[in-house]
C-alpha positions as CSV (number, residue, x, y, z in Angstrom):
1,M,119.0,97.5,96.9
2,V,118.3,98.4,100.5
3,H,118.4,102.1,99.9
4,D,116.1,101.9,96.9
5,S,113.4,99.8,98.7
6,T,113.4,102.1,101.7
7,E,113.2,105.1,99.5
8,Q,110.3,103.6,97.5
9,K,108.3,102.8,100.6
10,F,108.7,106.2,102.1
11,T,108.1,108.0,98.8
12,F,104.9,106.0,98.5
13,L,103.9,107.2,102.0
14,F,104.8,110.7,101.1
15,T,102.5,110.6,98.1
16,W,99.7,108.9,100.1
17,F,100.0,111.6,102.9
18,D,100.1,114.5,100.4
19,R,96.3,114.9,100.5
20,T,96.4,118.2,98.6
21,G,98.7,116.8,95.9
22,D,100.9,119.9,96.0
23,G,104.2,118.0,96.4
24,H,104.6,119.1,100.0
25,L,103.4,117.8,103.4
26,T,102.0,120.2,105.9
27,R,100.2,120.0,109.2
28,D,97.0,120.2,107.2
29,D,98.0,117.1,105.2
30,F,98.6,115.2,108.5
31,Q,95.2,116.4,109.7
32,R,93.6,115.2,106.5
33,I,95.2,111.8,106.5
34,G,94.1,111.4,110.1
35,E,90.5,112.1,109.0
36,V,90.8,109.5,106.2
37,F,91.9,106.9,108.8
38,A,89.3,108.1,111.3
39,A,86.6,107.6,108.7
40,V,87.1,103.8,108.7
41,T,85.5,103.5,112.2
42,P,82.3,104.6,113.8
43,D,84.0,104.4,117.2
44,E,84.6,108.0,118.5
45,S,87.5,106.8,120.8
46,A,89.3,105.2,117.8
47,K,88.6,108.2,115.7
48,S,90.2,110.5,118.3
49,A,93.2,108.1,118.7
50,L,93.8,108.0,115.0
51,R,93.6,111.8,114.6
52,A,95.9,112.3,117.6
53,A,98.4,109.8,116.3
54,F,98.9,111.6,113.0
55,M,99.3,114.9,114.8
56,I,102.0,113.4,117.0
57,W,103.7,112.2,113.8
58,W,103.7,115.8,112.5
59,D,104.9,117.2,115.8
60,V,107.8,114.7,115.9
61,L,108.8,115.8,112.4
62,G,108.6,119.4,113.6
63,E,110.7,118.7,116.7
64,A,113.3,117.2,114.4
65,G,113.4,120.4,112.3
66,V,112.1,118.7,109.1
67,P,109.6,121.3,107.9
68,D,111.0,124.3,106.1
69,A,110.4,127.9,107.1
70,Q,106.9,127.8,105.4
71,G,106.0,124.7,107.5
72,R,106.3,122.3,104.5
73,I,108.1,119.1,104.0
74,G,109.3,118.1,100.5
75,P,109.6,114.4,99.4
76,Q,113.4,114.1,99.9
77,R,113.2,115.7,103.4
78,F,110.4,113.4,104.3
79,V,112.3,110.3,103.1
80,S,115.4,111.4,104.9
81,A,113.5,112.0,108.1
82,M,111.8,108.7,107.9
83,R,115.1,107.0,107.4
84,S,116.8,108.8,110.3
85,H,114.0,109.1,112.8
86,V,111.7,106.1,112.1
87,A,113.5,103.3,110.1
88,S,116.5,103.5,112.4
89,D,114.7,103.7,115.7
90,A,112.2,101.1,116.9
91,A,111.2,103.4,119.9
92,T,110.2,106.2,117.5
93,L,108.2,103.7,115.4
94,E,106.4,102.6,118.5
95,R,105.6,106.3,119.4
96,L,104.6,107.4,115.9
97,V,103.0,104.5,114.0
98,M,101.9,101.8,116.5
99,P,99.2,104.0,118.1
100,I,97.6,104.1,114.6
101,V,97.9,100.3,114.3
102,D,96.4,99.8,117.8
103,A,93.5,102.1,117.1
104,L,92.8,100.5,113.7
105,M,92.9,97.1,115.3
106,R,90.3,98.1,117.9
107,A,88.1,99.8,115.2
108,L,88.2,97.0,112.7
109,D,88.0,94.0,114.9
110,T,84.2,94.2,114.8
111,D,83.6,90.8,116.4
112,G,86.1,91.4,119.3
113,S,88.1,88.3,118.4
114,G,91.5,90.0,118.7
115,A,92.2,89.3,115.0
116,L,91.3,90.7,111.6
117,T,89.6,88.6,109.0
118,A,90.5,89.0,105.4
119,D,87.2,91.0,104.9
120,E,88.0,93.4,107.8
121,Y,91.6,93.9,106.4
122,V,90.4,94.5,102.9
123,R,87.6,96.9,104.1
124,L,90.3,99.0,105.8
125,Y,92.5,99.3,102.8
126,D,89.6,99.8,100.5
127,A,88.6,102.8,102.6
128,L,92.2,104.0,102.4
129,G,92.3,103.8,98.6
130,I,94.1,100.4,98.1
131,T,92.1,98.1,95.8
132,P,90.7,94.9,97.3
133,A,92.7,92.8,94.8
134,V,95.9,94.4,96.1
135,S,95.0,94.3,99.8
136,G,93.6,90.7,99.5
137,A,96.9,89.5,98.2
138,A,98.7,91.4,100.9
139,F,96.5,89.8,103.6
140,R,97.4,86.3,102.3
141,R,101.1,87.1,102.7
142,L,100.7,88.7,106.1
143,D,98.7,85.7,107.4
144,R,101.9,83.9,108.2
145,N,100.4,80.9,109.9
146,G,97.6,80.5,107.3
147,S,94.8,80.8,110.0
148,G,92.7,83.1,107.8
149,T,93.1,85.9,110.3
150,L,95.7,88.5,111.4
151,T,96.2,88.7,115.1
152,H,97.1,92.1,116.7
153,E,100.6,90.8,117.1
154,E,100.8,89.8,113.4
155,F,99.5,93.2,112.3
156,R,102.0,95.0,114.5
157,A,104.8,92.8,113.2
158,A,103.8,93.5,109.6
159,I,103.8,97.3,110.2
160,E,107.2,97.0,112.0
161,E,108.6,95.1,109.0
162,F,107.2,97.7,106.6
163,Y,109.0,100.5,108.4
164,L,112.2,98.8,109.6
165,S,113.0,95.9,107.3
166,T,115.3,96.2,104.4
167,D,114.4,92.7,103.2
168,T,112.0,93.3,100.3
169,E,110.6,89.8,100.7
170,A,109.6,90.3,104.4
171,P,105.9,89.8,104.6
172,G,105.4,93.3,106.1
173,N,106.9,94.8,103.0
174,W,103.9,93.4,101.1
175,M,101.4,95.2,103.4
176,L,100.3,97.5,100.6
177,G,100.4,94.7,98.0
178,S,104.0,94.6,96.8
179,P,107.4,94.9,98.4
180,L,108.2,98.0,96.5
181,P,104.9,100.1,96.2
182,S,104.7,102.6,93.4
183,G,103.1,106.0,93.9
């Protein structure tokens, strides 16, 4: 079901972003997940871009009135906001998520080839807490042309599918290892 796959993906993100494990997202959680992503690169410019991108995400949720009076977002409010503000609007996705993708690509493409190798991709997701077995399988699905690399365009397309596609078999929905990730 379309609704169920979208809810599962965004619930997985909620759990991943909830760095304190308290069942709510706060500005602090977005700062912390920004630090987790920033830690994957030694490049200060990429670190700054990753941190800033997560704070923009928080700010957009705030502008949309998603946090409650205590500045917290519960799982259902997050999932609803993701559906209404991200999964339904490619422009919002471009503003919120693609700066993270672009910064990661710059940081991880250590040889400057414009593409990620399987090792570079697996290293990223290992640092983010996704096991190499899971991320390796995801890489093979995302490498649509079988070249052994993910171009910047392929990586962006996979992210776009993860956030926008309701087709559980779309390669981007396998980005984290399965089309319907579990928390």
